C-alpha positions, 0 to 999 in steps of 0.5 A: 140529323135528318141529312145524316140518315140514308133515306133512299137506302132505308126506303128501298131496303124497307120496301123489300122487306115489307112486301115479303109475304107473311102472316100479317099479309095473309090475314089482311088478304083473307079479311080484304076479300070480305070487308075493307073495314075489317081488313083496315082494322087488321091493318091498324092492329098490325101498325100498332104491333109494329110501333110496339116492337120498334119502341121495344127495340129502341128501349133495348128489349133485344138485349134483354132477350139475349140476356134470357135465352128462354124468352125468345123460344117461349114467345116464338112458340106462343106466336106459332100457336096463335098462327096455327089456331087462325089457320085451322079457323080458316080451314074449318070455316065453311066456304062462303061463310061471312064474318058478320057474326064476329065483333068489329074489333076482332080484325084489329086484335088479330093483327095486333096479336100476329104482330106482337106474338113474334119476337123476332122483329125486335131483333130485326129492328135493333139490327136493321135500323142502325145500319142507316142511322148517324154514328153519333150516340145522341142522335140514335133515339131521334133517328130511330123514331124517324125511321120507325115513322118512315117504315110504318108509312111505307107499311101503311101504303103497302097495305092500302094498295094490297087491300084495294087490289085484293077487294077488287080482284076478290069480287072478280075471282068469286065470279069465276067458275073454275075457282072452287068455292072457299079456295082463297080462304083455304090458301090463306089458312094453309099459309098461316099454318105454314108460317106457324110451323116455320116459327117453331122450326126457327132457331 
């Protein structure tokens, strides 16, 4: 079965999809400036959320959403509300405030909720993965699982590199007098709000 999957094309396409900035990247970017441990917890939540969505896609949840027209908008509004909440939290938090008061699992829950509260990836995985799968029906589910593992391996590698770079550059940036205190925090907060507004306006 593995020899019938177009791995080079899938890896290239998946990499391009993953590196596009979105709410998950903004969340990890903000946490990585303060603590690699908290950023890693958020990445774990994001990866688990992706696994849930990929599993739902393989189980045919996309067909259920198409059969219930109200389900997609309802889930999208919930996801948008959560993104707006996170963005407003960042904008209201005092510049230079630490995250020590938050429980250790907060980043994990945020990453998980950001991922599963947006139903659109279910449709994406349902339409994207079959492009690289063999035609034989009996190989569809095993192939879906293999591609899901490859996708998450690329995703994990991307976040490892991102966290390492942001943690290092965050220390350099905070020492620069030309950058106002809390500027990166405000940028990430505004980005999350824009992502939330974008979800509301999606059709």
